[in-house]
N, C-alpha and C positions, 0 to 999 in steps of 0.2 A: 463515510467514504462513498456509499452508494446512493445516498439521497441527493436529489437535485439533478440538473441536466449535465451529466458527466458521461464520458466514455473512456474505458481503459482498453487499450489495444495491446495484445500480445504480439510482439514483432515476429517476423518470419524467422529471424535468427534464433528465436527461443526454441527449446526442445518441446516436443509434444507432451500432452498430459500423461503423467506416468505414475500417479500415486497408486500404491498397491493396497491390498486389504489390510495389511498390518498398519499402515499409516492412517487409513480411513478409520480403523477401529480405535486407534489412539485418539484421534480427534473426536470421535463420537463419545468415547468415555469421558473425555474432558468436558464436552458440552453437557452430557447427562449429569455429571457430578456438579457442574456449575449451576445447572437448573435446580438441583436439589439444595445447594448451598444458598441460593438466592431466595428461597422460601423464608429463611430466618434473617438473611442479610441481603436485601434487594440491591445493594450497591456493589456486591461482590463481582469481581471481574477475573478473567483468565488471559494472560498475555500469550500471544501465539506468534510473535516474531515481528519482522519488519517488512515494509513494502517500499521499494525504491521506484520512483516515477520520473519520467522526463516529459515536460510539457511539450505539446505539439507546437511547432513554429507558426501554425495557422490559427492559433487561439486568438480570439478578439475579446473585446469587453462584454459582448453578449453572445448568446447561443450556447451550444454544448461545449464544455471544456474537455479537451481531448488530451490523453496522456499515454505515453508508451510505458508498459510495465517492464522495467529493467530487471527487477528481482522480486520474487514473491508470487509469480503467476500461478504456481501449483496450489498455494494456499487460497489465493483469490478465486481461482476457478473452482476449487473444491467447495468453498463456502457458497458460491452461487448455485452450484449443483445441489447442495444441501437445501438452499432456499427453494429451489424448484421442487424438491421432494416434499418439503414442509407445505408449500403452497398446494400441491396436488392432494396431499393427505387431508389437509384441512378443508379444501374445496369439496372433496368427496364425502367427508364425514361431518362437516359442520356447516357448510354453505358456500355457494359460488362466489360470494363477495370477497372471500379470501384470495381467490385467483387474481382478480383485478387489483386488489389492494397491494399484494406483494409484487405483482408485475410492475405496476406503475411506480411504486415507491423504490423498489430495489433492483429490478431486473431489466426494465426497458425505459426508454425516454419517450413517453407518449407524445403524439402530435409533432414528431420530428421526422425529417426525411429518412428513408429506409437505410441509408448509409450511416445514420446516426441513431438508429432505433435501439441498438443493443448497448447496455451499459458496459458489458464485457464482451470484447471481440477476441475469441481464442485464436491461436495460430491456425493456419488454413487447414492443416491435416485434421484438426479436431472440430472444425466449424460445423460440419453437417451433423455430427453426433450431438454437439452442444445445442444446436438449433432444435433438434428433435426433442430434447429435454425441455428447452425453454418454451417451445410451442405446444408441449404435451402431445406430440405427434405419435402415431402408432409405432414408429421406429425407436422411440425413447427407451433407453435401457438396453441397448444392444450389447454385443460381445466385446466391443472396444472398451478401453479404460474409462472413458467418460460415461458410457452406458453402465459399466460395472459399478462405478461410484454411485450413480443414481439408484441402481437396484439395491445396492448395499444400504443406502440411507432410507429408502422406501421400506425395506424389510425391518430396519431398526425402529422406525416410527410405528410400524404396525405392532411390533413386540412391546414398545413402550406405552402404547395407548391403552390406559386402564379405563374400561367402561364406567367405573364408579368414580373416576376423577376427571371431571370435564375440563380441567385447566392444565393437565399435564403437558399436552402438545403446545399449548400457548406458552407455558414456561420455557419449553425448549426453544421455541421461536424467539422469545425475549432474550434468552441466554445467548443465542447466536447473534442477534441484531445489536443488542446493547451491552452484552456481557463479555464478548470476545474483544480484547484490546490488542492493538498493534501500533507500531510506530511507522508513520508514513514520512518518507524522505523524498522531497521533490528537488531534482537537480536544477541548477541554473542553466539558462540557455547556452552558456559557453562551456559547460562541463562536458567531459568526455564520458558519456553514459556507458559506453562499452567497458571502459576501464573500471568504472564503479561496479558494473555487473561482475567482472572477473574477481574483484577483490571481495565482494560480498557473497559470492557463491560458495559458502563453506557450511551451510546448514541445509537441512531438508535433503532432497535427492541431489547429490552432487553431480554436476554435469561431467560427462565424459570428455576426453580430449577431442573426439569427433564433434561433439556438440559445440565446443568452444570454437573449433575451426569453422563450422557452419555459421555460427554467430558472427565471427569476424568477417567472413566473406560477404554476408548479406548486410552488414553494417557499411560495407564499401560499395553497395549497390542501391543507393537511395532512390533512383528513378526506375531501374530495370529489375528490381528485386522480385516483384510479383510475377513477371513474365519468366524470368530465369528460374524461379522456384518451381513454377508449374511445368515448364518444358524440360528442365535439366535436373534440378535437385530432387524433386519428388520421385521421378522414376529411379534415380540412384538410391534414395532412401528406402523405396519399396523393394528394391532388389537385394539389398544387403541389410543385415542387422546392425545395431549400433556398434557391437564389437567388431564386426566385419568392416564397417566404415573406418573405424580406428585403425584396423589392420591395413586398409587401403592407403591411408595417409602415411603410415610408417613405411610401407613398401615403396611409396613414391620417394621418400627421403633416402632410403637405403640405396636406391639406384645411384644416388649422388655421393653418399658417404656411408659406408657400411658400419661406421662406429656409432651411428645414431641409436640411442636407446629408445625402447618403446615408452618409457616414462617421459621422454622429452619431445614427443610428437608435436604438441601444440606450439611450444616455444620455437622449435625449428621451422615449422611450417609458417608461423606468423612472421618470423624474421625473413623468410624467403619472400612471402607475399607482400611485405611492406615495401619492397623495392618496386612493386608495380604501381604505376601512377594513375592510370585512367580506369574508368568504370568498364571500358571495353576490355582492358587487360584482365580485370577480375572476372568478367563474364567468360572470357576465353579459358581461364583457369578452371572455372566450374564446368565448362564443357569438356575440358581435358579429364577432369576427375570423373565425370559421368562416363566417358569412354573407357577409362581404365577400370572403373567400377564394373562395367559390363564384362570386361576380360577377367577380373577377379572372380566374378560370379561363375564363370566357366571353370576356373581352377577349383573353386569350392564345390561346384556341381558338375563334374565331368560329363555326366549324361547329356548335357546341353550342347556339347561340342559336336559339330557336324562331321568333321573328318574322322574316320574310324581309327586311323593310325594314331593321331594325336589323342583321341579319346581314350584309347587303350592305355597309352603311357600316362596320361593324367590320372586315370583310375588307379593305376598301380602306385604312382607316387603319392596319391591321396591316401591309399591304403597303408603305405609305409608310415605315414604320420609324422613327418619332419617338416614343420611349418617354415623352417629357415630356408627351404628350397623355394618358397613362394616368390621372393624377389627375382630369382632367375626365371621361373615360369612366367611371371608377369612380363618380364623383359622379352622372352621368346614370343609370347603371343602379341606383344606390342610391335615387335619387329615384323611379324607376319601381317599385322594390321596395317603397317606402313608400307608393305610390299618389299621389304628388304630381306625377307626369309620366306621359304615355302613351307607348306605343311609337312612335307617329307623331311626337310631339314630340321624343323622343330621336333618332330617325332624322333628323329635320329639323335638329336641333342639330349632329349629326355631319356632315351635308352642308355646313353653313356652315363647319365646321372644315376639311373637305376643300377647299372652295372657297378658303378663306383660304390654305391651303398652295399650291394650284395657282397662284393669281393672284400670290402673292409670288414663286414660282419664275419665272413668266413675265416679271416686271419686274426680275429680277435681284436680289431681296432675300430669297432663300430662307432665309438663316440669321440675318438681322439681328434680334438680341434675341429670337429665337424661344423659347428656353427660359424666359426671364423672363416673357414674355407668357403662355405656356401654364401655367406653374406658378402664376401669379397669378389666373387666370381664375375659379377656384372661389371664392376669398375675396373677389374684387372685383366680380363680376357682380351684377346686381340680382336679389335673391331674390323680389321681388314680381311679377316678370314670369314668364310661362311659360318653361320652360328654353330652348326654341329661340330665342325672341325675346331672352332675356337674353344668350345666347351671341352672337347676331348683333349686338346692340347693343354689347356689350363689345368685340368684335373691330373694330367700325367706328369707334370713337372713339379719339382720340389718335394718336400716330405709330406705327402698327402695320403699315403698308404693306399694308393690305387694299386691293388695287388696284381702282379704279373701272373701268367699262367703257371709258372714254376712255383711262385708263392702259394697259389691256390692249391696246387696238387700236394704240396708238403703240409699245408695247414689242415686240409680236409682229413688227413690221416691222424693228426696229433692234437689240434686245438679243440678244447671242450666246447663245441658249437652250442650245446644246450644251455650253457651258462653265459653266453655272450649276447649283448644287445638286449632288446626288449622282446618279451615272449611272443607278441603277435608278429614281429618281424621275422623271428625264427620260423614261425608257422607259415608265414607268407612264402619264404624261399622254398620250403618243401612243397607247398601248394603249387607254386609256379613250376617247379621241377616236374611235378605230376602232370600239370597241364601240357608241358612240353613233350610228354610221352604219348600224347594223343588219346588220353583216357576217355572212355565213353561213360564212365560213372561220374555223376555230378560231384564235384569236390568244392565244398564251401567251408570257409573259415569257421563258421559257427558250429558245424556238425562234426568236424574232425579234430583230433588232437595229436600231439607228438607222442609216439610210443618208443620206449627203450626196448629193443629186442633182447639184448643181454640186460637183465633187470638191474635197477639201482640197488635192490636188496636181493642178492643172489641166494638161491636155495642150494642144498647139498648137490643136487644134480648139476646145476650151473657151475658150482665150484669145481667139480670133477672134470667137466668139459674144458673149462678155461685152464685148469692146472696142467692138463695134458700138453698145452702149448708152451709151457714155461721152461726156461733153462734152470740148471741147478742153483744158480745164485739169485734167481728172481723170486719175488714175493707176490703171492696171490693178490693181496690187498692193493698193492701199488699197480700191478698189471690191470686189475679191474678198474681202478680209478683212471688209468690212462686211456681206457677204451670206452667206458660206459657212456660218456657224454659226447663222443665224437660223432660226426655226421654219418659215418659208415654204419653206426649202430642204431640210427634213428629212422623212423618212418612215420607215416600218417595212418591213423585207424579210427574207426568209431569205437565207442566203449562197449565191451562185452566181457562177461565173467570169465571167459577162457584165457584172456591175456593176463596182464599184470605180471605176477611172478611165476607164471606157469612154466613148465619145462619147454625146451625147444620143440620136441615132437608135437606137443599140444599147440604151441604157437604156430608152428609150421602149417598145420592143417587149417587153422583159422585164417591165417594170412593167405593161404592158397585159395580160399573161398572168396576173398575180397576182390572187388572189381578195380581196386587201386593198383595201377601198374607198378608203382614203387615196391609193392609187396611181392611181386611175382618172382623176382630174383632171389629174395630171401627164402621163399617157400620152396625153391628148387634145390636148396642146400640140404645136405644130410646132417650137418652139424652147424653150430654157430660159435666159433671161437675166434682167436685173433687173426688167423689167415683169412677167414671169410669176411671179417669186418674190414680188414685192410683192402681186400679185393673189391668189396662194394664201395669203399671210399674212393678207390681209384676210378671205378666206373662212374660214380657220381661226379668226380672232378672232371672227367672227360666231357660229360654232359654240360657241366657248369661253364667251362671255357668255350663251349660251342654256342651257348645261349647268350652269355653276357660278355661282350667284347672287352678285352684288356686294354691297358694304357698304350700310349705310343711308344716307339722305340727309345724315346728320351726319358722314360720313367726311371726314377731312382731305384736302385736295388735295395729292397727292404726285407730281405730274407732272413736277417739275423734273429736270434731268439729274443723275444720281448722281455729282456731282463728288467726293464723299467717297470713293467707290470708287476713282476715279482717283488721288486723293491717297494713299490707303492703298497702292496698287500702287507709286507713285513712292517713297514713304518706304521701302518694302521692297526697292526695286530695288538689287541689290548693286553695290558698286564693281567696276569692271572689266567692266561690262555696259552695254548701251544698249537703247533701244526707239524706236519711231517714233510720230509724231502719229497715224498711221493705226491702229497697234496699240492705242493708248489709246482712240481713237475707237470702234473695234470693241468694245472691252471694255465701254464704258458706253453704247453705242448712240447716239453722237454723230457729228460730222463732224471730219475733221482740222483744218479751218480754225477751227472752234469751239474745239477743244482748244488750238490755238496761241494764240488770242485769250485764252482763260481763263488760260493759263500766263503770258501777258504782263502781265495785270492783277492776278493773285492769286498771290503768291509761294508756291511749293511746294518742299520739299526735293528735290534731285536733278533739277530741271527741265532742267539742262544735259545730262542723259543722254538727253533726248528729241531725236532727230535726224530728218532727212528720210528718206524711204523708201529712198533709195540709200545711206544711212549717212553723210551729210554734215551739218555744222552749218548750220541755216537762216540764210540771209543776213540776215534781220531779227531774229536772236536778240539780246535785250538782257537784261542782269542786272536783277533787281528793284531792286538797289541802284545808283542812278545814278552813284555814285562808283567803281564796280567796272569795271575796264577789261581784266582778264586774258582771254586767249583760252580759250573753253570747250574747244576742241580740245586745247590744252596740258594743261588740267586732266584731261581724259579720258585722255590718254596717261599722265599721272602716276598715274592710278587703275588703269591696266593695260589700257586699251582700245588695240588695235593698229589702225593706219591704213595703208592702202596709199599708193602714190606719188601717187594722185589725191585723197587726203584722204578716202577712204571707210573707215568702220569695219569691222572684221572681222565677217563674217556669223555666224560661230560664236558670237560674243559677244552677239548680239542676243537680247533677251528678247521673244518673240512674245506674241500675245494669249492663247494657252492658258496660258503660264507666268505672264503677268500676272494671270490669273484665280486661279491658285494663290497668288500673292503677296498679292492683295487679299482672299483668303478667299471669293470668290464660288464657286470650286470648293473645297469644304472639304477639310481633311485627311481623306481617306477610308481611311486605312491600316487601321484596325481592321476595317472591313467588306470591304475589297478582298480580304483573304486569306480564302478560304472555309474552313469547317470540313468535313473529310472526313466523309461519311455512309456508314455500312455498308449502308444499305438503298437506296442510289442505284440507280435503274433505268437511268439514262442513262449510257452509256459516254462520259464527258467527254473521255478521252484520244483516242478515235476521232473525236469531234466536233471537237476542236481540230485534229487533222490534216486532217480533211475541210475545215474552214473555211480553214485555212492553204493547202492545195493549191488550193482554188477561188479564193482571193483573190491569192495570190502566185505560183502556178504550181508545177510539180513540182520545178524546180531548187531554189528557195528552201525548199520543204517538205523535200526530201531533206537539204539542208545543215543545216536546223534539227534534223531527227531525229538526225543525227550528233552534234550538240552535246548533245542531251538524253540520248542513250545514253551518251556519254562522261561526262556529269554523274552519272548513276546508277552508272556503273562506279567512280567515285572515292569513292562513299559517299553522295552526295546523293540526294534523293528529288524527285518531281514532284507538284505539287498543282494541280488544275485548277479554274478558276472556274466558276460555275454560271449566269452571266448570259448574255445573248444572244450576246455575243462571248466565246467560251470561251478565257480567258487561261490561261497556264501559268506557274506559279511554280517557280523553282529553289530548293528548300528545302535549306539547309545544316544547320539544326536545326529540330525541330518543337516544338510547344507543351509537350511533356512534358519537354524539356530544362530543367535547373535555371536556365539563363540565358534561357530563352524561345526563341521561334522567330526565325529570321533567314533572309532570302533576298536574294541580290545583285541579282536582276533578274526581271522578268516579261516574257513574250513574248506579243504580241498578233497574231492572224491578220491584222489590218488592216495589219501590216507593221512594227511597232515592237519593238525590243529595248530595253526600258525599264530604266534603271539607277536603283534606288530609293534614292538618297542620303538623301532625306527620311526614309524608314523606317530606314535604317542609323544615322542620327544618334541614335536612342534605343535602340539595341541594342548591348550589349557584344560584342566589344571595339571595334566600329566607331563607338561614340560618340566615340572619339578621332579628331579631324579629320585627324590625320596619316595614319591608315590609310585614311580615305576619299579623301584627296588622293592617296595612293599608288595606290589603285584607279583613280581618274580618269586618272592619268598612264599607268598600264599600258594602260587601254583606248584612250587616245589614240595608242598605238603602232600600232594597227590601221589599215590603209589605209582611208580614207574615214570615219574617226571623229575628231571634233574637239569634245570636250565642254569648254566654257569653265569656268574655275575659279569664275566667279560662279554657276554652276549647281549647286554642290556641296550646296546645301540643297534642291534641287528634284528632279524626276523626269525628267531628260533621257534621251535615248536615241539610237539610230542605226538606219538601215534594216536590215531583215533581209537585204537583198540583199548586205550586207557578208559574210555567212556563205558565200556561194557561192564566194568566193576561198579556196582551200584553205589558203594561207599565213595569211590573216587568221583563218580558223577554228581552225587549230592554235594560233595565238598566243592567241586568246580562251580556248581550253581551258586553256592554261598559266596564264592569269590567274585563271580560275575555280578551278583546283586550289589556287592560292595563297590565294584567298578562303576556300575550304573549310577549308584547314589553319588559317588564322587564326581561323575561327569555332569550331574545336574547342579552341583553346588557352585555358587559364584566364586570367582577368584578374589583374592584380597583387594586387587585394584578395583574390581566391581563394587565391593563393599564400600570402599572409600568414596567412589563416585556417587553411590546411593546416599 
């Protein structure tokens, strides 16, 4: 391939060099083994794939034969970098003649014009780094991928060079030059090489859809490609990552058709671009993409926005974390770029979107149809109105759950705010409320967390305080469940040992010392019961409606109880489990009596699994079918619910409000976001912060026991990954993202006191996608004293208190089960074994 006067040009439409250490290592091991095999069998070869070429139309009977590399440029570039490393190693250790020999035979065309000197001409973005390696320049082996490959091979050659074996590097060179076999396919002049490229791009590093779009564009720019690449494409490519480029092309399509899926980006863009006939039209498209790319960069990096009002709104929407708002944001910035909208109008439109998000969260509708609404707004809003009024009007009409002021006031009192939406969004709203108070204390999402003033696990003192507010027919458990997660009972605080389940007099003193304005009103109270929580809810509702504007007068009245949420939770309620009228009432912001009346009149699947708070069947229970007379208790027993001698269902099998929220989807499946990405530039020591929070909240005994578990986990080969939210969680990683099967972790530990077993996560990770393995994990954990995870919770994220770990026998047993989990996670699945 490389001998003779030849030149292989990597076209501009090809992706840049991108082989990683894993791929380099695989090639090196193949070469090293081949060199060893050829000692006994000199004709041994190793097949490394195919190379697809297209002859240059300028080729003549003499001179340098030029080819475009349609497929295989990553392998070809890697092999020439390896030859550069072999050349330099042998020149340094064996003699300078190796430099000229390898150069003239395999790397350059000597005595040819400069334009034809290189046997391989990489894509422009890689050219300088490649030339540095080729010419043994001081810049050779830089931080770029080409330089990294050169450094990798240079290091391997040093390690492989045995002073007692003068032929070892020569054997490696021979293995590369004459032992690596590939199939070379040369297209005919009339072949569509781009189609060949698309069909063959199924091995090695698969191109992204953005890569394919770039390829297509520059295939359509035969004469202007170099100029357009330098002036337009390269700045775009440098400003956005590969994933962000793909996002740009999707956003461009969604402006026209909100139904376009992200998996169909290339096909849809190609179909659109094929209608363009001239090279000038294609160049204009690249110019348009370049301009939109600059706007997308502002969306992704709001700090680069010049207008302070627009910048603030972009920063808030970026923090909210809903990417489906990007099509609208790009449209708004594009309108401003074309002069059809002002910065003030753009900022106003973004405020309406922010208000839309916040108000939906407050009424428990954070996720309902949100993607469809946001993706449709650009195509469906009124283009005749100013952009802010158009956005406001669109969000206000139809069933979009843009809550009115009245809806907000009612929901803040009753909806379990703490269980709705994503955790960081709940934190954001409280943070923004605090900022609206003009607080002088810096409030950052990383340093503060949500505090339940009335604790989730009430002590005797708290029970006495709340019981004083109840009527003769009211139940403490149901009243507590109805209040504890509502916004009126929540605030922001830093972690300290005085809070958690402390009595109100203790909390009151600590909150009074805080510089956080949200805490001042709480500290001013003499007690903290239902009247005080409702009063604070009303005050917060007043502030909310003043900060975040409501819908237009045309908004649909959506103040009815969200019975559909209750129905969804009941439909998802697993056999072998039960819940209560109070749990369901707390989920939807209603009352247990109202829930019972609703279930009696409107048939819902699994209504027989709703029991009274003590776990007994309600005396007035009736089947919707009047002809049905079987005992619901008998049916529950047949489903796996266990009852004691007094007819009370087992507490471990109860699905509480928090788990109902997961089943109903009001607490969305947050797994992709819950696992943080490690960042090399992190300034915060999250491991230390986790331990500090754990010690403050749970005391030194629990913190020490937990540390023992973490140290044992790392000793068996696991790693630890820490969350970056207000409450610093700790994930027990058995595999990380780089593993071919993806990441997996059995549990997350929270300083608030929970050892959470992530069955929900495990269900989509091999090998624990097999329910038999998850069930074995559950049964193993249930051997621990104080742990009783019901079989019905195997699709959820149940847990047990960290206090269990203070028992040395329980801790040792847990470590045995974690070792079992780790070993299972490292074993190949049956499919892998078949492939091997």
